[in-house]
C-alpha positions in Angstrom: 123.1 131.8 118.9 120.0 133.8 119.7 119.1 135.1 123.2 116.4 133.5 125.2 114.2 136.6 124.8 114.5 136.4 121.0 113.5 132.7 121.0 110.6 133.3 123.3 109.3 136.1 121.0 109.7 133.8 118.0 107.7 131.1 119.8 104.9 133.6 120.5 104.8 134.7 116.8 105.2 131.3 115.1 104.0 128.6 117.5 100.5 128.2 115.9 101.9 128.2 112.4 104.5 125.5 113.2 102.0 123.3 115.1 99.4 123.5 112.3 102.0 122.6 109.6 103.1 119.7 111.8 99.6 118.4 112.3 98.8 118.7 108.6 101.9 116.6 107.8 102.2 114.2 110.8 98.6 113.9 112.0 100.0 113.1 115.5 100.2 115.3 118.5 103.4 113.8 120.0 105.3 114.0 116.8 104.1 117.5 116.4 105.6 118.4 119.8 108.9 116.8 118.8 109.2 118.7 115.6 108.0 121.9 117.4 111.0 121.6 119.7 113.4 120.8 116.9 112.3 123.8 114.8 112.8 126.3 117.6 116.1 124.7 118.7 117.3 125.2 115.1 116.0 128.8 115.3 117.9 129.4 118.5 121.1 128.0 117.0 120.7 129.8 113.6 123.6 132.2 113.4 122.5 134.7 110.8 120.0 137.6 111.0 116.9 137.5 108.9 116.2 140.2 106.3 112.7 140.8 107.4 109.8 139.3 109.4 108.5 137.7 106.2 111.9 136.1 105.6 111.9 134.8 109.2 108.4 133.3 108.8 109.3 131.7 105.5 112.4 130.2 107.1 110.2 128.8 109.9 107.8 127.2 107.5 110.5 125.8 105.3 112.4 124.3 108.3 109.1 122.9 109.7 108.2 121.2 106.4 111.7 119.7 106.1 111.7 118.4 109.6 108.3 116.8 109.1 109.5 115.2 105.9 112.6 113.9 107.6 110.6 112.4 110.4 108.2 110.7 108.0 111.1 109.2 106.1 112.8 107.9 109.2 113.1 104.1 109.6 111.5 104.3 113.1 108.5 106.1 111.7 107.9 103.5 109.0 107.9 100.7 111.6 105.4 102.2 114.1 101.7 103.0 114.1 100.3 106.3 115.3 97.9 105.9 118.3 96.1 109.2 117.8 94.9 110.2 114.4 93.7 113.7 113.7 90.3 112.6 112.4 89.6 110.6 115.5 90.4 113.4 118.0 87.4 115.1 119.4 87.1 118.6 118.0 85.0 121.6 117.4 84.6 120.9 113.7 81.2 120.3 112.3 80.7 117.5 109.8 81.1 119.6 106.7 84.4 121.1 107.9 85.7 117.8 109.1 85.0 116.3 105.6 87.0 119.1 104.0 89.9 118.8 106.4 90.0 115.0 105.8 90.0 115.6 102.1 92.9 118.1 102.4 94.8 115.7 104.6 94.4 112.9 102.0 96.1 115.0 99.4 99.6 114.0 98.3 102.2 116.2 100.1 103.0 118.3 97.0 99.4 119.5 96.9 98.8 119.6 100.7 101.7 122.1 101.1 100.4 124.6 98.6 96.8 124.3 99.8 97.8 124.8 103.4 100.1 127.8 102.6 97.5 129.4 100.3 94.2 128.8 102.2 95.3 128.5 105.8 98.3 130.9 105.9 97.1 133.3 103.2 100.2 133.3 101.1 100.1 134.2 97.4 101.4 131.9 94.7 104.6 134.0 94.3 105.3 133.8 98.1 104.6 130.0 98.1 107.0 129.6 95.2 109.7 131.3 97.2 109.0 129.3 100.3 108.9 126.0 98.5 111.5 126.9 96.0 109.2 126.3 93.1 108.3 128.3 90.0 105.2 130.5 90.4 103.5 128.8 87.5 104.2 125.4 89.1 102.5 126.6 92.3 99.4 127.7 90.2 99.4 124.3 88.5 99.6 122.5 91.9 96.8 124.6 93.3 94.6 123.9 90.3 95.2 120.2 90.4 94.6 120.2 94.2 91.3 122.0 93.8 90.3 119.5 91.1 91.2 116.5 93.4 89.3 118.1 96.3 86.3 118.8 94.2 86.2 115.2 92.9 86.7 113.8 96.4 84.1 116.0 98.0 81.4 115.7 95.3 81.9 112.1 94.4 83.3 110.6 97.5 86.2 109.1 95.6 89.7 108.3 97.0 92.4 110.8 96.2 95.1 109.1 94.1 97.9 110.8 92.3 
């Protein structure tokens, strides 16, 4: 078990990343807060040391994505309706950025994850492959397909289906 100081330092370092990943997946502030607490509780209880700061960050991202998926698959979640949707929340985004954000959020999860990690977190395809446990070439393929879907959506106004 980690000390309170270690956990507080991790919260300072990774709070924004964990919240953004949750919002991309869950599109709901209250669920985001629940997963945020779950992730940092798992961190506090994780018994082993990390090899490096990058290993620790990758662990945080992986645990966050898995926790979001688990919540989305839960029976409770499938029988409730979210009251606050990201697109309906007031924000500082102008119309063009809001349209891009909505298009990214409409992507299937396999594309949304790689787009988020690459464009928002700045990871390379090789790093994304390690985090998501995918082949590097698969990551490149997913990025290419995601870009194509986004281009079609943004230029043609089509619904994203795949």
